[in-house]
Steps between C-alpha positions, in 0.01 A plus 500: 500500500577284807600223268723731305675621826523147613706424196743770587532371861541128405749578221714728713490256796627215282775693330613690812563183687680343201254198509470502116643675198277752296475274198380195697252722696352614179479156336340344813270790540356475148487116503303514832267763374428284182434190700276670734296661237463177300375318818250783560378462143466120539290543816285790396452409125502130525812445284424773228824558307666839499443655155405834339651712777824678579765484227886477442550884544325498839702198600816675396409816691415281806845338472684827447340651807571196718867470408571877530301499828725218658837636397409848610414381850847379549601862584160673575299521828140370471349859527736671265480219245121522505499870460722489198307210348166650523623854405623347174169317464310822549708685240447206245130472554429867498697556177304217349167642622573832352595346173182304486288803564458536878469856592590564871345795682701774683469310836641189338788680350583667827483181685729337244743786526509472888559123478786535246662772727502255785653216279766755363593609848567125597724451195709824540865420567596498862591286800143349515449461124464127377778349289469602142538149345210374713296800424548468131405128508195583701399775264515253205296246702245776561475582139441128407235469780330811371469356142390167654216685689402699186461176310293351792237768470401337173433162658142383596635188668736595771579141625537343155723787371722501802537123502588511120757767564666316779501171298654675198762677719644157584673497156693805609557334837660198325737720308597691813559171686718376229714814496530525877536141611871526593416786744211306659491584880190389690391389843171360619412833661560676180293257302208531743519877471495486116205265513302723732576788269392306190188331628355757732612864435562445136267244348187561709588870549524564127166334428337743738691793332400388154134488618525847659649649177167463321364776724799743507622747236876489423554806706311352799677171473836666500424730792340232716822292489698772656340406834739191490823673600353615829372156580838328398677764713303409797553137434866543456518660845291241667638185339842598378611750759571750218533862620240757393716789378378858508532511119296190452216603740479843344509376144227244575288769665525710183429206271195387709380863535522533110293173465226631731485833316475350158242232588277752678461699175291387199687482176429737216307369208580555140 
């Protein structure tokens, strides 16, 4: 979850300062992640090729998440963006879990409800509400990440699958670069932030996440990720000097309280 929050902070820092455009940040981030994961495979598996893991659908979901994430953070704060992102992730994964047969108990339902009330409060129109365009983009990014995580639960090889997905996503990166080359706007600082996001908080972070998914239900995986907004909010205050509004603090408290309540109860069987 620290890696996920780190992505929000790095992306917001790069885009807020105008050191790079959103499309270039996305392209460099995914390329850096792919290179890092291939190098790790070469070292750990002595040159074993990447095969039999991941897939084009997962790669497309990874790219859809990354591009929506970057463009949304043009207008969103680190904390608000993370809260919207993982609220959308939660909804996507919980609906999928219900569809596949997960049966939450009363405590989980109550926790989910409390968390969603917190998210809804953040998004209600008002002086402190985030911009609608950024919120919609981040909601779409969250849905894509939710589906990516759902597919990751089927993978037995977290490193191989993540490397394969990042490598396949480079096809979409090439198309994006071709479409946005005329609006290219990068600096050395922006490139370094994108590389850090891709290599560290994305590439390595996603391998850890894929490995953890093996031990979590869809409901648990969705709820655990809602700890990210609180971490991102704290990071935004410390590193980006972003204000902690009353609405964001209260919404985060409700979301985290809902998580704690849901995870403290055993799911119903059936």
